[in-house]
C-alpha positions in Angstrom: -5.0 224.6 156.0 -6.8 221.7 157.5 -4.3 219.3 155.9 -1.4 221.3 157.4 -3.1 221.0 160.8 -3.5 217.2 160.5 -7.3 217.1 160.4 -9.6 216.0 157.6 -12.3 218.4 156.3 -15.5 217.5 154.5 -18.0 220.1 153.3 -20.9 220.1 150.7 -20.3 223.8 150.1 -18.3 225.8 147.6 -17.2 229.4 147.8 -20.1 231.8 147.4 -22.8 229.4 148.5 -25.6 230.8 150.6 -26.1 229.2 154.1 -28.7 229.5 156.8 -28.6 229.8 160.5 -27.4 226.6 162.3 -26.3 225.0 159.1 -23.1 223.0 159.2 -20.4 224.6 157.1 -17.9 221.7 157.4 -17.1 218.6 159.4 -13.6 218.0 160.8 -12.1 214.9 162.2 -8.8 214.2 163.8 -7.0 213.5 167.1 -8.0 215.9 170.0 -4.8 218.1 170.0 -5.2 218.8 166.2 -8.9 219.5 166.6 -8.1 222.1 169.2 -5.4 223.7 167.0 -7.9 223.8 164.1 -10.4 225.8 166.2 -7.7 228.4 166.7 -7.0 228.7 163.0 -9.9 227.7 160.8 -12.7 229.5 162.5 -11.2 232.9 162.0 -10.4 232.3 158.4 -14.0 231.4 157.7 -15.9 233.9 159.8 -14.2 237.1 158.7 -14.2 236.4 155.0 -17.7 235.1 155.2 -18.8 238.3 156.8 -17.3 240.3 154.0 -18.8 238.1 151.4 -22.2 238.5 153.1 -22.0 242.2 153.1 -20.9 242.2 149.5 -23.9 240.1 148.5 -26.2 242.5 150.4 -24.7 245.5 148.5 -25.3 243.7 145.2 -28.9 243.0 146.0 -29.6 246.5 147.4 -28.3 248.2 144.3 -30.6 246.3 142.0 -30.1 245.4 138.4 -28.4 247.6 135.9 -25.8 249.2 138.3 -22.3 247.8 138.6 -21.2 247.6 142.2 -17.5 247.8 142.8 -15.4 247.4 146.0 -11.9 248.7 145.5 -11.2 249.1 149.2 -9.6 245.7 149.4 -6.4 247.5 148.2 -6.3 249.4 151.5 -6.4 246.2 153.7 -3.2 244.9 155.4 -1.1 242.9 153.0 -1.4 239.8 155.1 -5.1 239.5 154.5 -5.5 241.4 151.2 -5.9 238.4 149.0 -8.5 236.8 151.3 -10.5 240.0 151.4 -10.3 240.3 147.6 -11.6 236.8 147.2 -14.4 237.3 149.7 -15.6 240.4 147.8 -15.6 238.5 144.6 -17.5 235.6 146.1 -20.1 238.1 147.3 -20.7 239.2 143.7 -18.9 242.5 143.5 -16.3 243.7 141.0 -12.9 244.8 142.0 -12.4 247.7 139.6 -14.4 250.1 137.5 -13.0 249.0 134.2 -11.2 245.9 132.8 -7.4 246.0 132.5 -5.6 247.8 131.0 -6.8 251.2 132.0 -5.5 254.3 133.7 -6.9 255.4 137.1 -6.5 259.1 137.7 -7.3 259.6 141.4 -7.8 262.9 143.3 -4.1 263.1 144.2 -2.9 262.9 140.6 -5.5 265.6 139.7 -4.0 267.8 142.5 -0.4 267.1 141.6 -0.9 267.7 137.9 -2.8 270.9 138.4 -6.4 270.1 137.6 -8.6 267.8 135.5 -7.5 269.1 132.1 -3.8 268.8 132.8 -4.2 265.4 134.3 -6.1 264.2 131.2 -3.4 265.7 129.0 -0.7 264.0 131.0 -2.1 260.5 130.6 -3.2 260.9 126.9 0.0 259.4 125.5 -0.7 256.1 127.3 -3.6 255.5 124.9 -5.7 253.6 127.4 -9.2 254.1 128.8 -9.2 256.6 131.7 -11.1 256.4 134.9 -10.9 259.7 136.7 -12.0 260.6 140.2 -13.8 264.0 140.5 -14.4 266.0 143.6 -14.9 269.5 142.4 -11.8 270.8 144.2 -10.4 273.1 141.6 -13.6 273.9 139.6 -17.3 273.1 140.0 -17.6 269.4 139.7 -20.0 269.6 136.8 -17.4 271.6 134.9 -14.7 269.1 135.8 -16.9 266.3 134.4 -17.5 268.0 131.1 -13.8 268.8 130.7 -12.8 265.2 131.5 -15.4 263.9 129.1 -14.3 266.3 126.3 -10.7 265.1 126.8 -11.6 261.5 126.4 -12.2 260.0 129.9 -14.1 256.7 129.7 -15.4 256.7 133.3 -16.2 259.7 135.5 -16.4 258.9 139.3 -18.2 261.5 141.3 -16.5 260.8 144.6 -18.3 263.2 147.0 -21.1 261.0 148.3 -23.5 263.9 147.6 -26.4 263.0 145.2 -26.7 266.6 144.2 -23.2 266.5 142.8 -24.1 263.3 140.8 -27.3 265.0 139.5 -25.4 268.1 138.5 -22.8 266.1 136.6 -25.4 264.1 134.8 -27.3 267.2 133.8 -24.1 269.0 132.6 -23.1 266.0 130.5 -26.5 265.7 128.9 -26.5 269.4 128.0 -23.1 269.1 126.5 -24.1 266.0 124.5 -21.5 263.9 126.3 -23.5 261.6 128.6 -23.7 258.7 126.1 -19.9 258.8 125.7 -19.0 258.1 129.3 -19.7 255.8 132.2 -20.9 257.6 135.2 -19.9 256.3 138.7 -20.7 257.4 142.2 -18.7 257.0 145.5 -18.1 258.5 148.8 -18.3 256.3 152.0 -21.6 254.7 150.9 -23.2 252.0 152.9 -25.0 248.9 151.6 -28.3 250.0 153.0 -28.1 253.3 151.1 -27.8 251.8 147.6 -31.5 251.4 147.2 -31.9 255.2 147.4 -29.9 255.5 144.2 -32.8 254.4 142.1 -34.0 257.2 139.9 -30.6 258.8 139.7 -28.5 258.7 136.5 -25.5 256.4 137.1 -23.9 253.3 135.8 -21.7 252.1 138.7 -21.1 252.7 142.4 -18.1 252.0 144.6 -19.1 251.0 148.1 -15.6 250.7 149.6 -15.1 250.3 153.4 -18.7 249.4 154.1 -17.9 245.9 152.7 -14.4 245.2 153.8 -15.2 246.4 157.4 -18.1 244.0 157.7 -18.4 242.1 161.0 -17.5 238.5 161.2 -20.2 236.0 160.3 -21.1 234.3 163.6 -19.7 230.8 163.6 -19.3 228.1 166.2 -16.8 225.3 166.5 -18.4 222.4 168.4 -16.7 219.2 169.3 -18.9 216.1 168.9 -17.9 212.9 170.5 -18.5 209.5 168.8 
């Protein structure tokens, strides 16, 4: 972008590097009119994505080791900025998806359309791919839905209610049915980065933090002109 604006850009940093307050991110040089244009374009590109990456990094640290942290909410961002948001989330250290491709994601709408967890699992069985299914306990108690999904071969169960009591109930039901070791247990539901530390002690493998990351405020940045 700097090249297209007719300015030269030099930086000692690479994507994902940690910076401190008052640290120079980059030095630009060029004729005055191009420098002014650069301020209008480059500052916004850096500050918003750096804010998202910072919040992603915070979420990763708050969750602690042993828990996968995913931010799939980049998919809900405007198309014009979706790729930048996706890259910022990745540079912050979070995964984009609960499972590696190829897999089948059965969200709450498919469960509703297909008539429940059992019918949804039966509908996708011919695809012969790992299944990630979103559970909300809308048609049956959520613990029962989890057991049904696990019995029918789901690889990942996402408790998407934001209620820890639901997560605990699902974990207990899976253990009693001898199914806990066969599935990955994930938790979601409008979680914030500062809440992730409270998940310690609960039985889960992954968490989806969603909007808390992509809605992060801009990282404060200044564009200062220095005269030779």
